[in-house]
N, C-alpha and C positions, 0 to 999 in steps of 0.2 A: 097174424102177429098178435092182434088184440086178444083173440081167444086164448092163445098160449099164455099171455101175460095175466089174463083173468084166472086161468087155471092155476098158475103159479101163485098169484095173490091169495086165492082162497085156500089152496091146499098147503102152502108153505109159508108165504110171507106174512100175511096178517096174523096167523097164530103166534108167530115169533114176536111181532111188534106188540101184540096185545099182552103177551107174556112179559115183555120188558116193562110195559106200562103197569101191569098188575104187581110185578114182583120187585122191580128195581127203582121205580119212581119214588123219589124222596125230595125233600126240600133242598138238600145240598146239591144233588144232581140237577134239579130244576134250575138252580142258580148257576152252576158251573158249565153245564152243557151248551147253553146259548153263547157263552163266552168262548168255549173251545171251538165251536163250529165257525166262529168268526175268522179263525186262522186259515180256513179253507175258502172263504168268500172270494170268488172270482180269481182264486189262485194268487191274490195280491201279496200275501205274506211270502209265499214260495218264490214268486217273481222277484220280490225285493231281496230275498236271500241270494238268489241267483245273481242279481246285478251286483250286490255287495261282493260276492265271491269273485265275480269277473274282474272287479277293480283291484283285487289283491293278486299280484303275479303268482304267488305260490299256490293259489286256489283257482286260478283261471280255468283250468280244465274241468274242475268240479262245477263251477258256475256255468260254463258253456254246456256241459253235459246236462245239467238241470234245465237250462234254457231250451235246448233241443227237445228234451223229453216233454217239457211243458207245452211247447209249440205243437208237437205231435198230438198230444192229448187234446189240445184245443181244437185242432182241425178235425181229427177223427171223431172225437166224442161230442163236442159241443156243436160243431158245424155239420157233421154227417149223421151220427147215431141218434142224437136227441130228436131232431126233426123227422128222421126216418122211422124210428120206433114209436114215437108219440105216446109213451106210457104215462098215464095220469098219476098224480101223486097219491100216496096211500090214504091221506085224509080225504081227498076228493073221491076216491074209490069207495071208501066207507060211506060217505054221504050219498053218493050216486046210487049205489047198489043195496045199501043196508039202512039208509036214512039215519045213520049214526054220525053225529057231529063230533069230531075230535077237537079238543081245545088245544091249540098250539101255543108253545112257549116263545116262538119267534113268529115273524110275519110269514104269511102264506107265500110260497114260492110261485113265480109266474112263468116257469118254463116246465118242460117235461121231466119226468122222474129218471128215466134210464138213458144213460148211466149217471152216476153221481159225480158231478164235476169236482166237488170238494174232495172226494175220496181219490179220484184219479190224480188230481194235481198233487195231493199229499203223498201218494205212493210213488209217483214219478220222481218227485224231489227226494224222498227218503231213500229210494233205491239208488239213484245216482250218487247220493251222499254215502250210502253204505259201500258202494263199489269203490268210490274214490277216496273216502276218508271215514273210517269206522267211528272215530271219535266224534265226528259231527253226525254221522249216520244213525247212531244208536238213539240219541235224544229225538232226532227227526222222526225215526220210526215209531217211537213211543207216542209222539204227538200225532203222527198220521193215524195210528190205531185209534187214538182217542177221538180224532175228528171223524173217522169212519163210524165209530160207535155212536157219536153224537147225532149223526144223520138219522140213525134208526131210533135212538132215544127220543128225538124231537119229532118223530113220526113224519118226516119229510121224504124219506127214501125207504124202499123195501129192502130186506136183507139181500135179495138177489141182485138188486142194483149195486149194493155195496160190494158183494162178493165179486161180481163181474168187474167192477171198477178197480178193486185191489189187483186183480189179475192183469187187467189192461195197464194200470199204472206201473206195475212192476215190469211188464213187457216194454213199455215206452221208456222206462228208466234205463233198461239194458240197451235199448236201441239208441237212446241219447248218448250213452257212454261209447257205444260202438262207433257212432258217427264221429264223435270227437277224436277217437283213436285213429280213424281213417284220415281225418283232417290233419292230425298231428304228424302223420307220415309224410304228408305233402308240405306242411308248414311246421317244421321242428321247433320253432321258437314259440309256438302256441302255449 
């Protein structure tokens, strides 16, 4: 697995991250990206949105769908995939293999890189919102895209981490909605 991740890092991921650093880095983005990425920290923003929606009867199914999706992502990605894959962060990879120190705009992360928890949580939530309520889903999707990009801009995730996390997040969002639909058949007042 590590050999595969190394091949991906050197042939695909690091050139993209370095291109972002060389061509897009600027004072404005250096200021705004650490703020945007906070919206994905531990999924707290999305969990709070889910809880708020659960409390409003009209949006209860939306909140429950988000909640199920977020729970699935936590279990599969953070509990299973991160420890299983053990992919080191791109800034650590640069230091370990190329003796190149990357100056980070945020604190170094203390877990593994694959998959991106920020990205998965964001896409689980925005997918559930898009399915249940496009008016809420569109701004959530824009925020999710910005959070996903921030992880690469900040050099804390590889592009392949983010791409896989978008796909997983969308999948979990659909599964969360499906689970709520199944529950609603048994409990119509949901």
